[in-house]
C-alpha positions as CSV (number, residue, x, y, z in Angstrom):
1,M,-1.4,-11.1,-16.8
2,A,-1.7,-10.7,-13.0
3,E,-4.5,-8.5,-11.7
4,S,-3.4,-5.4,-9.8
5,T,-4.0,-5.4,-6.1
6,T,-3.5,-1.7,-5.8
7,T,-6.3,0.9,-5.6
8,V,-5.8,4.7,-5.6
9,K,-8.1,7.5,-4.7
10,N,-6.7,11.0,-5.7
11,D,-7.3,14.3,-3.9
12,V,-7.9,13.0,-0.4
13,T,-7.3,15.1,2.6
14,V,-6.4,13.3,5.8
15,K,-6.2,15.0,9.2
16,F,-3.4,13.8,11.6
17,G,-3.9,15.5,14.9
18,C,-3.4,19.2,14.1
19,I,-2.1,18.8,10.6
20,E,-3.8,18.0,7.3
21,L,-2.2,16.4,4.3
22,T,-3.7,16.1,0.8
23,G,-2.6,13.5,-1.7
24,S,-3.4,10.1,-3.2
25,L,-4.7,7.4,-0.8
26,V,-3.1,4.2,-2.0
27,H,-4.2,0.7,-0.9
28,D,-1.9,-2.2,-1.7
29,D,-4.1,-5.2,-0.8
30,E,-1.4,-7.8,-1.5
31,N,0.8,-6.2,1.3
32,R,-2.1,-5.0,3.4
33,V,-0.8,-1.4,3.3
34,L,-2.7,1.9,3.1
35,E,-0.8,5.1,2.7
36,L,-1.1,8.7,1.6
37,E,1.2,9.7,-1.1
38,N,1.8,13.5,-1.5
39,A,4.2,15.8,-3.4
40,E,5.6,17.2,-0.2
41,G,7.7,14.2,0.8
42,P,7.6,10.5,1.5
43,A,4.3,8.6,1.7
44,E,2.5,8.9,5.1
45,P,1.6,5.5,6.5
46,I,-2.1,5.1,7.4
47,S,-2.0,1.4,8.2
48,I,0.2,-0.5,10.6
49,S,1.5,-4.1,10.7
50,L,0.5,-6.2,13.7
51,Q,2.4,-9.3,12.5
52,S,4.5,-9.1,15.7
53,Y,1.3,-10.0,17.5
54,G,0.5,-12.8,15.1
55,L,-2.3,-10.7,13.5
56,T,-2.9,-10.3,9.7
57,P,-5.9,-8.4,8.3
58,E,-8.4,-10.2,6.0
59,P,-8.1,-9.5,2.2
60,G,-9.3,-6.0,1.5
61,N,-8.6,-4.9,5.0
62,V,-5.8,-3.1,6.9
63,F,-5.1,-2.3,10.6
64,I,-5.1,1.4,11.7
65,K,-3.8,2.4,15.1
66,D,-5.9,4.7,17.3
67,W,-3.2,6.4,19.4
68,S,-0.7,9.3,19.0
69,E,-1.2,11.3,15.8
70,H,-3.6,8.6,14.5
71,S,-6.1,9.1,17.4
72,G,-9.6,9.3,15.8
73,L,-8.2,8.6,12.3
74,T,-10.3,5.5,11.8
75,A,-13.5,7.5,12.6
76,R,-12.5,10.3,10.3
77,L,-11.7,8.0,7.4
78,A,-15.0,6.1,7.9
79,Q,-17.0,9.3,8.0
80,A,-15.4,10.2,4.6
81,G,-16.4,6.8,3.2
82,L,-12.8,5.6,2.7
83,V,-12.9,2.7,5.2
84,K,-15.5,0.6,7.1
85,P,-14.5,-0.5,10.6
86,V,-14.7,-4.3,11.0
87,H,-13.6,-4.6,14.7
88,A,-11.4,-3.1,17.4
89,L,-8.4,-4.9,18.8
90,T,-6.4,-4.2,22.0
91,V,-2.7,-4.6,21.4
92,G,0.7,-3.9,23.0
93,P,2.0,-3.5,26.5
94,Y,-0.1,-0.4,27.0
95,L,-3.4,-2.1,25.8
96,T,-3.9,0.4,23.0
97,T,-6.6,0.2,20.4
98,A,-6.2,-0.6,16.7
99,Y,-9.0,-1.2,14.2
100,E,-9.3,-3.7,11.4
101,V,-11.0,-1.8,8.6
102,Q,-12.2,-2.7,5.1
103,V,-10.8,-0.3,2.6
104,T,-13.6,1.1,0.5
105,L,-11.8,3.5,-1.9
């Protein structure tokens, strides 16, 4: 039987700019995805893919953007003990910042 690569932490509140959402934080390590599932609608993505830049996070890690509604999100998740920043990356035509983080659910 294959070992599950999904980890879930229930009752997590995440602040996106001026709104807060509460739900289950789900980390799918096989697909390098972190999202917040809630009863109010579709899952809210926390992580982003940087494959178009040739970047893939290490096992146990995901990328989180630090612009738009996700500005400061990495710091808030780290303060809550949900992720541990590994390093910052500059990506895209506007040289924006994204972080590779280790998921610590």
